[in-house]
Every structure is written in structure tokens, then in C-alpha cells.
LOSETI-861451 format. One line per 10 residues: their letters; for each residue z negated, x negated, y negated of C-alpha. Coordinates in Angstrom, 2 decimals, always signed. Layout:
LOSETI-861451
a> Z,X,Y  ...
end
This chain:
LOSETI-861451
mprtditilg> -227.79,+28.45,-208.48  -227.07,+26.36,-211.63  -223.75,+24.57,-211.62  -223.40,+20.81,-212.15  -221.12,+19.40,-214.86  -219.27,+16.43,-213.37  -217.33,+13.48,-214.78  -215.08,+11.37,-212.55  -214.32,+7.86,-213.79  -211.00,+6.63,-212.45
dgqmglvcaa> -207.74,+8.35,-211.53  -206.96,+6.24,-208.46  -206.72,+7.79,-205.02  -210.43,+8.42,-204.53  -210.85,+9.72,-208.06  -208.05,+12.21,-207.48  -209.45,+13.23,-204.10  -212.92,+13.79,-205.56  -211.44,+15.94,-208.34  -209.51,+18.00,-205.80
ilsgqpgagr> -212.58,+18.50,-203.58  -214.98,+19.36,-206.38  -212.57,+21.77,-208.08  -212.96,+24.14,-205.15  -216.74,+23.98,-205.00  -218.90,+26.81,-206.40  -221.65,+24.33,-207.32  -219.38,+22.38,-209.65  -219.31,+23.33,-213.33  -217.13,+21.48,-215.83
islwshdard> -215.02,+18.79,-214.14  -213.62,+15.98,-216.26  -211.38,+13.20,-214.90  -211.13,+10.04,-217.01  -208.17,+7.65,-216.87  -208.25,+4.20,-218.47  -204.62,+4.71,-219.56  -204.14,+7.41,-222.20  -200.48,+7.89,-221.24  -201.39,+8.38,-217.58
aerlqqtrks> -204.08,+10.84,-218.62  -201.66,+12.88,-220.71  -199.06,+12.92,-217.95  -201.61,+13.98,-215.34  -203.04,+16.64,-217.63  -199.58,+18.14,-218.12  -198.07,+17.79,-214.63  -201.30,+17.99,-212.56  -199.61,+15.50,-210.18  -199.88,+11.74,-209.58
srlpmirlad> -197.58,+9.37,-207.72  -200.71,+7.79,-206.22  -201.31,+10.94,-204.14  -198.28,+13.20,-204.49  -199.65,+15.77,-202.02  -202.40,+16.72,-204.49  -201.96,+19.15,-207.36  -205.05,+19.16,-209.54  -206.54,+22.56,-210.26  -206.22,+23.77,-213.84
rvevtgdaat> -210.01,+23.63,-214.23  -209.96,+19.80,-213.99  -209.81,+18.38,-217.51  -207.96,+15.04,-217.62  -208.56,+12.73,-220.57  -208.26,+9.14,-221.66  -211.07,+9.55,-224.17  -214.35,+8.30,-222.72  -216.66,+10.24,-225.04  -214.88,+13.50,-224.25
almgaelivs> -215.01,+12.80,-220.53  -218.75,+12.08,-220.55  -219.78,+15.05,-222.69  -222.58,+16.91,-220.93  -222.09,+15.03,-217.65  -224.93,+15.65,-215.21  -223.24,+13.79,-212.37  -220.89,+10.83,-212.88  -218.60,+9.91,-209.99  -217.75,+6.22,-210.31
avptqfirrv> -214.33,+5.78,-208.70  -213.41,+2.58,-210.53  -212.35,-0.42,-208.37  -215.25,-2.83,-207.93  -213.88,-5.72,-209.99  -213.42,-3.39,-213.01  -216.77,-1.59,-212.85  -218.56,-3.98,-215.23  -215.90,-3.66,-217.93  -215.62,+0.12,-217.68
wgsmtplidr> -219.35,+0.81,-217.58  -219.95,-1.68,-220.38  -217.88,+0.50,-222.68  -218.89,+3.84,-221.14  -222.67,+3.54,-221.03  -223.31,+3.81,-224.81  -221.24,+7.01,-224.85  -223.31,+8.92,-222.30  -224.44,+12.25,-223.72  -227.94,+11.91,-225.17
aaepsivsva> -228.78,+15.43,-224.05  -227.77,+14.82,-220.43  -229.78,+13.32,-217.58  -226.97,+12.04,-215.36  -227.02,+10.61,-211.88  -224.25,+8.50,-210.38  -222.19,+8.88,-207.23  -220.38,+5.67,-206.33  -217.28,+5.81,-204.13  -216.14,+2.20,-204.76
kgievgtlmt> -216.19,-0.28,-201.87  -216.48,-3.96,-202.68  -218.50,-6.98,-203.79  -218.14,-8.28,-207.35  -216.81,-11.83,-207.49  -219.25,-14.14,-209.25  -222.36,-11.94,-209.28  -221.99,-10.88,-205.60  -223.29,-7.43,-206.55  -222.46,-4.11,-204.93
ptaivrdvvt> -221.02,-1.30,-207.10  -224.32,+0.46,-207.82  -226.04,-2.83,-208.58  -223.29,-3.67,-211.07  -223.89,-0.43,-212.98  -227.64,-1.00,-213.12  -227.07,-4.56,-214.27  -224.73,-3.41,-217.04  -227.18,-0.80,-218.31  -230.06,-3.28,-218.21
glksvppaaq> -228.08,-5.87,-220.17  -227.05,-3.60,-223.04  -229.15,-3.90,-226.19  -228.91,-0.31,-227.35  -228.18,+2.64,-225.08  -229.17,+6.32,-225.18  -232.34,+7.25,-223.28  -230.19,+9.20,-220.83  -228.29,+6.02,-219.97  -231.48,+3.96,-219.68
rltdparhcv> -232.52,+6.16,-216.79  -229.55,+4.81,-214.82  -231.48,+1.59,-214.18  -233.48,+3.60,-211.64  -232.00,+3.21,-208.11  -233.12,+6.77,-207.35  -230.42,+8.01,-209.76  -227.67,+6.38,-207.68  -225.99,+7.77,-204.58  -223.37,+6.00,-202.45
lsgptiapel> -220.71,+8.30,-200.97  -218.80,+6.50,-198.24  -217.54,+6.70,-194.67  -214.32,+6.83,-192.64  -212.19,+8.42,-195.35  -208.59,+7.38,-195.91  -207.70,+9.13,-199.18  -204.28,+10.55,-198.14  -205.92,+12.27,-195.15  -208.62,+13.77,-197.36
arflpatmia> -205.86,+14.95,-199.69  -204.23,+16.76,-196.76  -207.59,+18.38,-195.92  -207.73,+16.83,-192.45  -211.20,+16.90,-190.82  -213.43,+14.07,-192.06  -217.04,+13.00,-192.48  -218.92,+11.02,-195.14  -222.40,+9.66,-195.83  -224.32,+10.38,-199.03
astseelakr> -226.92,+7.61,-199.19  -229.67,+7.31,-201.78  -233.30,+6.30,-202.06  -233.71,+9.78,-203.52  -233.47,+12.36,-200.74  -233.10,+15.07,-203.39  -230.03,+13.39,-204.92  -228.46,+12.74,-201.52  -228.82,+16.43,-200.61  -227.41,+17.46,-203.98
vqalfttssl> -224.31,+15.32,-203.41  -224.07,+16.60,-199.85  -223.98,+20.19,-201.10  -221.37,+19.44,-203.76  -218.94,+17.61,-201.48  -219.26,+19.49,-198.18  -216.23,+21.69,-197.48  -214.66,+23.36,-194.47  -212.78,+20.10,-193.76  -215.34,+17.55,-194.99
rvytatdpig> -218.79,+17.25,-193.43  -221.27,+15.15,-195.42  -224.41,+13.65,-193.90  -227.33,+12.15,-195.84  -228.99,+8.76,-195.44  -231.61,+6.65,-197.19  -230.03,+3.19,-196.81  -227.63,+2.83,-199.77  -227.47,-0.97,-199.55  -226.42,-0.76,-195.90
vevagatknv> -223.75,+1.80,-196.68  -222.41,-0.30,-199.57  -222.35,-3.52,-197.53  -220.54,-1.73,-194.71  -217.98,-0.23,-197.09  -217.25,-3.58,-198.71  -217.05,-5.83,-195.67  -214.99,-3.50,-193.51  -212.11,-4.06,-195.95  -212.14,-7.77,-195.12
iaiaagildg> -212.07,-7.09,-191.37  -209.28,-4.57,-191.95  -207.12,-7.32,-193.46  -207.68,-9.32,-190.27  -206.75,-6.26,-188.19  -203.52,-5.89,-190.13  -202.70,-9.55,-189.57  -203.03,-8.98,-185.83  -200.71,-5.97,-186.12  -198.17,-8.04,-188.03
lqaghnaksa> -198.29,-10.72,-185.36  -198.12,-8.08,-182.59  -201.20,-9.65,-181.06  -202.02,-6.59,-178.94  -204.79,-4.05,-178.45  -207.14,-6.43,-176.66  -207.23,-8.73,-179.67  -207.70,-5.87,-182.13  -210.55,-4.30,-180.16  -212.28,-7.67,-179.94
llarglaeia> -211.80,-8.10,-183.67  -213.49,-4.78,-184.42  -216.45,-5.57,-182.16  -217.00,-9.08,-183.50  -216.22,-7.97,-187.05  -218.93,-5.32,-186.79  -221.36,-8.01,-185.62  -220.60,-10.02,-188.78  -221.07,-6.98,-190.99  -224.40,-6.14,-189.35
rlgaalgarq> -225.65,-9.73,-189.73  -224.86,-9.78,-193.42  -226.41,-6.37,-193.93  -229.62,-7.39,-192.17  -229.89,-10.47,-194.40  -229.66,-8.16,-197.44  -232.36,-5.83,-196.16  -230.19,-3.06,-194.74  -231.08,-1.11,-191.63  -229.34,-2.13,-188.42
etffglagvg> -228.58,+1.45,-187.37  -226.50,+2.03,-190.51  -223.78,-0.25,-189.15  -223.47,+1.69,-185.92  -222.91,+5.01,-187.65  -220.24,+6.59,-189.84  -220.56,+4.09,-192.70  -220.31,+1.13,-190.34  -218.30,+1.39,-187.14  -216.76,+4.73,-188.23
dlattcfspe> -215.33,+3.43,-191.49  -214.36,+0.12,-189.87  -212.32,+1.83,-187.15  -210.49,+4.10,-189.58  -209.61,+1.27,-191.96  -208.43,-1.02,-189.19  -206.25,+1.53,-187.40  -204.85,+3.83,-190.09  -201.25,+3.04,-191.10  -202.20,+4.32,-194.58
grnrslgeal> -205.08,+1.88,-195.01  -204.31,-0.44,-197.93  -206.22,-3.45,-196.60  -204.77,-3.17,-193.11  -201.27,-2.77,-194.57  -201.69,-5.92,-196.64  -202.81,-7.84,-193.56  -199.82,-6.59,-191.58  -197.48,-7.88,-194.28  -199.20,-11.28,-194.20
gkgellasyl> -198.92,-11.35,-190.41  -195.18,-10.77,-190.75  -194.88,-13.72,-193.11  -195.02,-12.13,-196.57  -196.90,-14.04,-199.26  -200.03,-12.51,-200.78  -198.68,-12.59,-204.35  -195.48,-10.90,-203.25  -197.31,-8.03,-201.59  -199.70,-7.47,-204.49
nrtdsvvegv> -196.79,-7.44,-206.95  -195.04,-4.63,-205.10  -198.01,-2.30,-204.64  -199.41,+0.10,-207.24  -202.80,+0.27,-205.54  -205.81,-2.03,-205.81  -206.45,-3.72,-202.45  -210.22,-4.11,-202.68  -210.55,-6.45,-199.71  -208.64,-9.28,-201.39
ettkgvvela> -211.22,-10.01,-204.10  -214.11,-8.82,-201.94  -213.29,-11.55,-199.41  -214.24,-14.15,-202.03  -217.55,-12.44,-202.70  -218.45,-11.95,-199.04  -217.71,-15.58,-198.14  -219.93,-16.80,-200.97  -222.66,-14.27,-200.12  -222.62,-15.39,-196.47
rrlnvempit> -222.87,-19.02,-197.56  -225.85,-18.35,-199.81  -227.65,-16.34,-197.14  -226.67,-18.72,-194.32  -225.00,-15.92,-192.36  -222.29,-16.87,-189.87  -219.08,-14.86,-190.53  -216.15,-16.68,-188.84  -213.66,-13.81,-189.06  -214.34,-13.38,-192.76
aavhavlyer> -213.93,-17.13,-193.23  -210.59,-16.97,-191.41  -209.36,-14.17,-193.68  -210.39,-16.23,-196.70  -208.45,-19.20,-195.33  -205.30,-17.09,-194.98  -205.63,-15.50,-198.42  -206.72,-18.49,-200.49  -206.25,-21.71,-198.53  -202.65,-21.17,-197.40
vdpidaiarl> -203.61,-21.31,-193.74  -200.99,-19.78,-191.47  -202.31,-16.61,-189.76  -201.45,-18.02,-186.34  -203.46,-21.16,-187.09  -206.38,-19.05,-188.31  -206.43,-17.15,-185.00  -206.22,-20.43,-183.08  -209.30,-21.68,-184.94  -211.23,-18.54,-184.01
msrppkperv> -210.21,-18.76,-180.36  -211.17,-22.44,-180.12  -214.76,-21.97,-181.36  -217.41,-23.15,-178.86  -218.34,-20.52,-176.23  -221.70,-18.78,-176.68  -223.61,-15.63,-175.61  -222.62,-12.40,-177.33  -224.88,-11.51,-180.23  -224.58,-8.29,-182.21
g> -226.33,-8.24,-185.56
end
């Protein structure tokens, strides 16, 4: 079986995890990991360790570089592990450098909604490629949705790094690409399923981060298990409503990418969005928390995008609106909960 040359864009937690997983796979050929910071790239290349995930030691076969052209050389599969709000900038500079001899496909592991455009990660990449005046033919092919695969699911990066049992979804309009990604990422500790609803998987991955912030707020306030379970159920209903309005399939939100990822993010003590919410529930200011963390908390910016998307599509998302009020309108978390609890009674509706 021919091996696939792979480039990973981004040396954050998921980028590191993907490099560690792929380095042990017989179907992976050359593996290149790109960092936006040349000094970080040099340090990682030399030490094979990162403070972002200290339990991982990168295999010697993983080439780490800060040079984009070197990273993309011969890439047949590009794993986009760049935080959502930086995708446009990174791909704007990367796309013209894609190897003319290659015919790459993309695997996106980012979870978010771009502020302003309200696009999902794969849509951002296609938009960037479409908007560039001169790109190699190989890059032009990336405007085709069938060349994009979304890899998502209930996967807290530190647990993946410790090789604890986990599952993911490889979703693409191309069944062939989804199966190819499935084969590359499936290990003895990671089971990958395929799906054909990438928009549903991306919407689920983005919006669950917003609900996770709310879950953390409840933890910080010590609001109890009843409140948190209700939050997950009603949060899932919001996610499903938004997904349906965007053309996603309802069943996607009741599988691994939906309720599975939501539960993990809301309950894991290592979840970045939940941890932020817990700090807010305990009284810490948003700016203070973000200043003391090295990680990008995707749900913070995504909340802006989801609120605007819900407004445009006329989708009711009260929990998301409450999170937005806490993050950006200086509403006290206790007052935000009071507003939710005082909403008029109505029949339960899911999706």
C-alpha cells in the first residue's frame, strides 16, 4: 500500500497529538509539523517536547519546521490544526506555497466559527483559496468540498496524548477521503468512524465549546449536577436547531460529534472552555483568565459568531445568548442563570 506524505499545520495540542498518532502509523509517509514561530519550531525539533503537552515526545521521524514551503513540500494530506480565528491568515500565506506536483486533501481538526464571516473552518479554507488571484493548480483543487474532511469527536487532547481509549468521526462528502482518514488515524486506542455530514460535525464541534463555557460557570458556582445535566440537554437542543437551519442532519447531533463531544467538553477537568467557565463562575474576569493561559480558548470568539449566526437564521439559542452576556456584556453569571430560569414555561422541544 502506498504511503501518504502528511503536513500538519499548527503545533498546538491537537497538532502535537496528530503528529504523535500519525508517526506510529504504517500508512503515513513523510510527516512534517509546521509552527508559526520559528523559535518554537527549532526548540521542538531539538527537544521533541512541548510544554503544551509535556507527556508527548515526538518521534524522530516527525520533521518540525517554521518554514512553510519546506513543510508543504510533497504534501498529499494537510492536517489543519490552526485555531479557527487564525485559519484565514495562515492559509492565505500557505496556499500559494502548496507543491505544484501534489494533489492534497485537507483534514480539519479545528472547532469554531469565524467572527465576521460566520464560516466553519473548512469553509474558511475554501474561501481563502477562491479569493486568491494566483495559486498553483494543486491548490485550486482545494475549492472542492470533496477534498475536505472534518476529524472531530469527544477528544480531549491530553487524554489522546496518554493513549486512553477514544473515538472520532471522519466526515466528508467524499466517502473515499473519509475512509482514507479513518485508516490513517485508527489505532489500538483510537477508533475512527466515518460520516457524510461534515457541516453537522463542524457545527457540533464549534457550538459545544460555547455550552462548555456555560457548564464551567455552573461548576464555578457549585450549581449542582441537576443544573449541569439540564444544561447539556438544553444545550444540545440549541446545537441541533442551529445545525438544522444550516442544512445538517439531525442524527449527527445525537452521535459522537454531537452529544459525545458535548459531554466530554462539559465534564473533563482538562477541557479549556469548561475551565474558563469555572474561573468566571468563581468571579475571575475574562481578560485575567486569558492572560494567564497559554492555550487558545476557542469558545470565547466562537460565542460571538454563534450568536450572530443564530440571529441571522432566526434560531433561538438562550444558553448561548447567556454565555455571550457573561463574556461580553458584563452580566454576572448568577444573573445570567436567573434570566434563563425565569423564561416563560413551554413544552420541551429538541432540535
